[in-house]
N, C-alpha and C positions, 0 to 999 in steps of 0.2 A: 607129499608129506602130510603127516596129521597136523592137528592144531599145536602140538608140542613144538616148543622153541627149539630149533636146530643151530647147529653150528657147522658149516661146511669148510673143512680144512684139508690140507694135504696138496692144494694146488695153488700155483699163483694166481692172484685175483686182479683183474681189470674192472675197476668200478664204473668205467666210461670216461673217467677223466685222468686217473694215474693208476700205476701198477702197485700191488701190494704182495710182498713176500712175507712168509712165516706169519700168515694172517688167517683169519676165519670170516666167512661170510654168515652173519646170523640172520635167520628167515623164521618168521612166525605168522602162521595162519595166511600165507601165500604173499606175504610182503616182505620186503627186506628191511631190517632194523639197523644195519650198519655193518661195517668192516671193523673188527677189532684184532688186537695183537693175539696170536694163538695161545699164548700162556695166560689168557684172561678168561679162557672158557672155563666156566664154573658149573652153573646150576641149569644146563641145557644138554640136550642130546648130541653128542659129537658124531659127525659123518665125515669119514676120513676118505677123501677122493684118491685115487691112484695117479697123483701127479698131473702134469699138464697145466691148462689155463681155463680158469672159471672167467667166463666173459658174458656181458649182456646178450640176451636174446636178439636175433636179427628181426628187423622191420622192414618188411617189402611192400612198397607202395603201388606195384604194377605187377601182377601176377595173373594171367588170363586162364591159366589152368594147371593141373598137375595130377599125377596119380590115376590117369586116363580120363579125367573130367575136363571138359571146356566149358567155361560159363557161358559163353555164346550159345553152344549147342544144347545145354542142360542148364538153364537159369533157375536152379532150385536150390532151397536150403541143403539137400543131401549133396549137390554138387560143391557148394560152398565149403561143407564140412570136409568132404574129400579133399579139395584144394588145400584148406588150412592144414589138414593132417599130413599130406604127402610131403610137406616142405619140412615139418619138423625132424626128420632124419637129416636135414642139411642145415640145421641150426635157426631156421626162421620160426618164430615164436608168435609173430603178429603179422597180419597181412591184410591188403585191400584186394580181394577178388576183382579183376578188371572185367568190364565190358566194353568191347570195340564197338565201332559204328554197326547198327543193325536197325531193324524196322522198329517203329513205336511201340507195337505189341511185345516184342521181345525185350525191349527197353523196360516196358511197365512190369513184365514178368519178373526181370531181374531186379528191380526196386521191390517188388513184393518179397521176393526171395530173401533179399538184404534185410528187410525189416523183420522177417520171421526168423532168421538167423540171429539177429540181435535179440530178439525175445527170448529165444531158446538158450542164449549164452554161449554159443559154439565157441569153443577154445580157440584162441588165436584170431577172431574175427573182429576186425576194427571198423569195418564199414566197406563202401564200395568205391573204386575208382570208375567213373564213366567216362570212356575216351572216346569223344565224339558224341553225336554224327555232325557237329558243328564245326567242320574242318575246312581247310583249302583242298580243293580237288588237286591242285597243281602239287601238293605235298601229301597225297592220299596215303603213300607207303602201301601196306597191305590192306587197307580199309577199301570196302568197295565202294566205287565212286557213285553207283546208282542209289546208295543208302545215305550218302552225304547230303545234308539239308540245312536250310536257313534256321536261325534261331528265332522262336516265337514266345509268345506270353504263355502259351500252353506247355511249353519246354521248361518255362521257369516255374511253373506250378508243379510240374513233374519233379524237379529238383527239390523244390521246397517240401514236397511230400516225402521225399526219399530222406530228407534231413531230419524229418520229424520223428525218427525212430533209431537212427543209427548214430553212433559217436562221431564218425566222419564219412562225409561225402566229398570226394575229390572230383572234379571234372576238368577234362582237357578240350580246350577250345582253340580255334585260331584267332588271332589278334585282328584279322581283317575281315572276318566274317561275324564276329560278335563284338558289338560297339562297347567302348568303355561305360556308357550309361547301362547296358545290360549286363556287363560284368559287375558293375557297382551294385546292382540289384541282386546278382547271385551270391556276392559276397555278403551282402546285408542280411542274407539267409542263413548265414553261418556255413556257407560252402567254400571249400577251398578251390581256387580257379587256377589251373596251369595252363600255359600256352604252349600248343604242340601242333604238329602237322600242320605248319603254318609258314607262308613266304613272307610274311610281314617285315616291312623296314624295323630298322632300330627305334625309330620315332613311334610307330604303332605300338611296338612292344612297351615302350616307356610309358605311353599313354594307358596301356592295360595296367601297368603295375602302378601307375599313379590312380587307377581306379579301384585297385585292390587286389589284382592277381599277384600271386607269390610265389609261383613255380614255373618251370619250364620241363616238358616232358622229354624223356630219353634224348639228352643233349647232343647235337650233331646230327641226329637222325630225324628225316622228314621235316626239315626246317631250313630257313635260307642261312646261308654260312657268311663267315666273315670276309668281307671286301675291304679294300683299302679306301673307298668313299662311302660304302654302306655296310655298316658291321652286322646288319640282320639279327634273326633271332639269336643265334649263337653269340654274337658280340654283346647282345643286350642280356642275356643271361650271365655272362661273365662281368660285364661292368657294372649292372645295376645293383647296388648293395642288397636291396630288399628281396631279390630272387634267389629261391633255392633251385638246384637243377638235379633231376635224376639223370643217372649215367648207365648204360648197359657196359660193364666191363668184362668183355669175353675175347677180346683181341679181334674180333671180327666186325662189330659195328662200330668201333672207332679205333683208328690207328694208335698205338701206343705213344707215338710221339705227340699226336693231338690231344692224346688224354692227359699226358704229363703238363704239356702247355696249359691245359685248361686249369688244372689244379693249382698251378702255380700263378695263373692269372686271376682266379677268381676273387672278385671283393666282396668282404664279408659286411654285415653278419651273416648273410645267407652262405649256404655250403653247397657244395657238389655232393651228392650221396648216391648210393648203389640201389639200383632196381634190377630184377632178372627180366622182367618182360617174358617171362616163362610161360609155356604152352602146356597142354594136356599130356605130351609126351614125356615130360619130366617125371622121374621115378618110375618109368615103365621101360619096356623094350620096343615099343611101337616105333615103326619107322616112317609112319605117315599119319596124317589126320585131315578132317574137313574142317575149313574155317569159311564161314557164311558161303558155303557151296563151292569152295575152290579147295582143292587137294594141296596140303602142304607137306613137303618131303624133309626128312631128317638125314643129314649127309654131312661128314666132315665137321662137326662140331656146330652146324648152323641149321637152320629151318627156313625153307625157300618155297616160295611159290613156283610153278612150273617155268615162269619166265625169269626165274632167278632172284625176284624181289624178296628180301628179307621179311619174314613174318613171325615176329617175335624173337625169343631166343633160347636156345637149348643151355640153360645156365641155372646154376642154384647160387645162392648168395655165399656160402662158404668158398664155392670156387672163384666168385668174383673177388673176394677178400684174398684167397691166395695169390690170384693174378695181379692184384695191385701191389701186394707186398713183395712177390717174387719177381715179377717181370717189370713193373714200374718203380720198384724201390720205395714205396711208400712205407713210413714207419708203422709197424704193426698195430699200435694203439690207434692211429689215424685212420688206418684201413678199417678196423673194427668200429670207429665212430661213424664212418661212412656207411655201415651197414646198421646201424642201431640208433646212435644217438641223434645223428642229422636228420634221417628220415622222421624220426618221432618228433623232432622240433618243427619240421616242416608243415606238419599237420596238427601242431598244437597239442601233442599228447607227451610232451617231455617231462610232465609231472610223475607220471607213472611208468613209462616206457622208455627204451633206450639206454638205461644206466642201472648200475646196481648200488646206487647211493641210498640212504635212508628215505623210506616212503615210496620206493619203487615196488612195482610188481616183481615177483620172484619168476622172471622170465629169464632163464639162464642156460648157457652152453658150456659144457665141458669140452675143450679142445686138446687134442695130443699135441705134443710138441712139434710135430710135423704138420699141424693144422688139419687133422681130420676129427669130424664130430664123434665124440665118445657118448655124450648123454646130452639130453634136452629136457628142460622143465619148462612147463607153462603155469605160472601161478603157484609155483612150488611143487607141482605134481611131475612126476617122472614121467614123460610120454615118449621117450625113445631111448634105447641104449644099444649100441653097436655090439 
């Protein structure tokens, strides 16, 4: 959209908090000025939408690849742009390209790519999610155990360097391999710490949370489960109020009953929010790809190594929203919050992302009544139309 003030009307509007009927969303210079009654549109350009629902753009904090690009394989600004662009057709307007456990050299290249992407202002780029390499080998998942290593002061300096030029740096660590003192130092540098790929006890996760960890990575997957005498990482994620938890809602990574239980059990103010954990094949017809030297196969809605280990997800954010709403029975507004507002809050970006209230970026998605993406805007600019 140009610098002219616009009023988008004709669709039901969800501002991230509540629904508005017979209303208009006012956008000026890429920012939301507010929601007004449609009859109050006066000295601004009217944009009439063809029905459906106008909702906040989705925020994905864990996306390994898309559009044929895998960040581990090509840690470059071009790959970051490809990944950010690939998910716009699925309603994602902001994301954290994710690097899983790799060599120090690849890690450093990924950080430099992220710093350059931030300098260029690549649309939709929020920063990086550095998932590993300081994880528990016992909960490695698809991470190469040969590349998992202890945390050191050099690693802290690498993270500090990354945060020097990006809005968000999120790192996933295991609570039993990175000490509370080390977590506190990471957090003091402005970096978001998430616990994942961890066999830690409830007490260990509680200590990590006390030290400043605020998230748990892909709830239920690659972490200690709830037991009657040891609640593990999952129990800590649900019970400790200050923890937010990402969730892969594809019907494969988490049983629908477990998902439903988790959503009903979670203590606030932290939330369970959606992530895709998507890989390079998303947005393509490719049936396999290479991940740190190993082939991953795409079949029956899942991505797996040859031994059957899940390796990311064949998922988009809009598909996760549909699954929550249609299969789990989550109210649509709450499912949308889990894809937008809650992840933005988890990384401290809720002032301008994840909602359509006054002061937000005009990152928006027009959904049809059957929850298909029709149009996506990033910063008020139309970037996708079905």
